[in-house]
Each structure stands twice: as structure tokens, then as C-alpha cells.
N, C-alpha and C positions, 0 to 999 in steps of 0.2 A: 439624619436619614440620608441626605445626599452623600455624606462621607461614606456611609455603609454601602450605598449603591456603587460608588466609585471604587471602593476597595474590593467589591465582588467582581467587577468587570474583568480585571486581568485573569482571575481564576477561570472565569467562563471562557475567555479567549484562549487560555491555555488548554482547557478541556476540549474546546472545539478544534484546536490545532492538532491535538493528539488523535482524536477520532478521524480527522481528515487525513492525517499522515498514515494511519492504519488502513484506511480505505484505499488510498493510493497504492500502498504497498501490496495489498491483496488483489486489487483489480485495476491498477493503473496502466499506463502506457506500456506496450511491449508485453511479453509473456507474463501473466500474473501468477500469483502463488498457486492457484488451483490448476492452471494449465501446466505449470512446471511439475506439479505433483502427479498429474495424470500421465504426462509424457514419461516421467521417471518410472512410474509403475508399469507402464507398457514396456519400457526398456528392460525391466526386471523379468517380465514374462518372456522376452526374447533371449534372456541370458546376457544382455549387454550391461554388465554391472558397472564398468568404469563410466560410460556415458550417463547411466542412471545416477551415479554418485554426484556427478557434476550438476545434473538437473536438480537434485535434492538440495545441494549446497546453494544453488541460486535461489531456490524456494526459501531456504533458511534466511537468506539475505533480505527477502521480501517481508518475511514475518517470522521472527525467531521463537525458538523454544516450543514448537509444536511437537507433541510426543510422537505422533504418527510419523512425522517427517524425520525426527531424530532416530526413531526405530529403523526406518528404511535406510538411512545413511549407515547405521550399524550393520545391517544385512549386506549392503553393497560392499563395504570394506572387508567384512568377513569372507565373502565369496571371492573377492579379489585376492585376499590372502591365500585362500585355498589354491587359486590358480598359480600364485607365485610359488607355493610349496611344490606343486607338480612340476614347475620349471626349475626346481632346485635353487631358486633365488630366495634363500632363507631370510637374509636381512630385510628385503623388501616385504616379505610376508609378515614378519614381526612388526614392521612399521604400520602395515595395514591393520593388523590386529589391535595395535595401540589406538589407532583412530576409531576403530569399531567400539572398543571398550569405553573410550571417552564419550562417544555419542550415546551409548546405552546408559552410561552413568548420568549424563545430562538429562536424559529422558526420565530416569528414575528420581532425579532431584525434583522434577516438575510433578511427576505422578508416582510416588513411592508405592512399591508393591505391584506395579503393572506386570501382569503375567508374561506377556509377549516380550517385553523389554528385559525382564528378569531371565527368561530362558535364553534370549539372545546374548545377554551378558555372560551367562554361564557357558554357553557354547564357545564364545570367543576366548574366555579365560581357560576353558578346558583344552581347546586347540593349542593355545600358547603353551600351556603347561605340559600337555602330553607330548607335544612335538619335541620338547627338550629331552624327554626320555626315549623317544622313538626316532631320534635323528638318524640312527643307524639303519632303520627300516624304511627304505625308500618307498615301499608300497603303501605305507600308512597314510601319507598325505593324499595320495590319489583315491584312497578308499573313504576318506573322511567325508561325511555327507554335507556338513555345513548347517546353516539355519534350517530349522525344521518346518515342514508343511503345517504342522499343528499351530505354529505361531500365526500364520496367515489365516487359518481357519478361525482361531480365537478372535482375531481382529475383525474378520468378516462378519462374524455373528454379532459383535458389538455394533458395527456399522449398520447392519440390517435391523437390529432392534431400535436404532435411532432413526430409521426410515431412510437411510442413505443407501438405497439398493444398488445404484451404479458403482459406488465405491466398494460396496461389499462384493459385488460380482468380480471386480478387479482383483480383490484379495483372494477369492476362491480360485480364480484363474492362475494367480501366482502360485498357490499351493499345488495345483496340478502340474504346473510347469516345473516347479522345484522337485517334485517327487511323482513323476508320471506312473510309477509302478506301485504307488501306495493306494490301496483300495479305499482307505478312509478319505483321502482327498477327493476321489471321484464320488463317493457317497455324499460327502458334505456339499459339493456343488450341485449334485443331483437333487438333494433335498431343497436347496435354495431355489433351483430352477422350477421345481414342481410347485413350490409355494407361489412363485411368480408367474405361473402358467406359461412356461416356456418348454412345452412338452418335447419338441424335437431335440433340443439341446440336452434336456434331462435324459432322454432315452439313450443318447450317445454315451453319457457318463455312466448310466446304469449298466449298459452292455460292457463298458470297460471295467467297471467294478466287478461284474459277474465273471469276466475272464480271469481277473486277478484273485477273486475269492468266491468260487461257485457255491460255497456253503453259507454265505450271508443270507439269513432268512428274510430280512427286509428287502434286499435287492431282488431276491427271487419273487417275493410277493408283488413288488412294483412291476417287474417285467411280466409276470403272469396276468396282472390286471390290465396290462396293455397288449396282451396277446403276443408278447415278444420273448417269452421264456424259451430258450433253445431246448429242443427235445434231446433226451439222452442218446448217445451214440450206441447202437446195438452191436454186439460182437457177432462174429460169423455163426457161433453156436446158437445165439439167441435168435438170429434171423432164420436159421433152419428149424 
């Protein structure tokens, strides 16, 4: 009996050490994993992709192989590649795409079939392949959109379903920042804000969605219910 108890002690100490190390990595001294993630996501919203990539890399050092963090690292390096293409720095752009592809593949190793990571990987591969063919067309790189808002919307919905509304709101804000002229991005964040009783912010995005797509029935219904549906502009003939 004593021998059995002694043999179990090292295993218990090892398990305790593992959990302690993980806790220190996530919430220890200095910026922790969660702080670094939030700061990185805020940087994406501002369009500061290089600083965001550094913050996510630091978060990865704190706690490795988190799918959301690997996904965001992929986004950052894809967007940096787009910037390099517009600067005609093709070798640097391809290096950034290689990094993005590697991060997306790591994420898919952890969670095979993840929609956001699959789409991100396809975007990076497509950009790398298409640019080979379109190298003679300088305008192509400038017109390339990069990571899609729908990736962020998908992740936001997942987070919201798990009850992490703060992280979900960050994702919705990223979607709007990436594609401010996309009515679907404004509709998605408006739906979220309405569910969470943030009426003033929701109204802002409902109005933006209406300007971009006046025929959207749901948007018109929501604006009408709030007494905010713009009246049709009458022509001179109609006024007379």
C-alpha cells in the first residue's frame, strides 16, 4: 500500500506542475494570454496588422495551439501580404503568405474542418496562386479583398452561442472594419446588438445597412419598428 502511494506521488506532482504552468501562462505576470488576444483583436480593427501579428505571436508563446489565435495570425499575415503586393514587394508578400498558410494549417490540425480556418487557408492559397498568373496586372493586388468579413461573423456567432458576448462583439466589429461597405456585416452586428439590448449602437448599423441595401426587408422592418425608417424622397412632379 505504501509503495503504491509513493509511486502515485510523482504523477500527482507532475499533474499539479502542468496545471500551475498553464495557469501562469494564461494569467501570470505581465500581459497574459487573454490581454494579448484582446489587444491584438483591437489592432486588427484599426488595421494595424503587423503589431497585431506580434501580439498574437506573444499570446501563442503563453499558450500554444489555440485555434482562434492561430486563425488570427493567419489573417494578419495575409493582410500584410496584401500590403506588400501593393508596394510591389512580391518576395516579402509571398513570405507572409507562407506564414499565413502555415498558421491556418496548424489550426486545422487542431480542429479539422473549421470553417473560418478553411476559408482563410483557401484565401491565402488563392492569393498566392492567382498572383503568379496576374503578376503582369499591377491593379490586381490592390483590388484583392483579403480575408472575408464572413469569417469573423462565423466566429462571432460561435462565441455568442458559448456565452462570450465580449469576444463576439470584437469579432463583429472586425467584420465591419474589414468590409465597411458590406451590408451583411452591418446586419450581423445589428442583430447581435439588438439581442443584447444595445439599441443605440444597433440603430447605427441598421441605418448603415439600409444605406447600402435599401431593399433588405429585415432592416426596413427593424427601422420602421423604431420609427427610424427614412421617408422616400419625392420627385418635383410628385410634390406638385
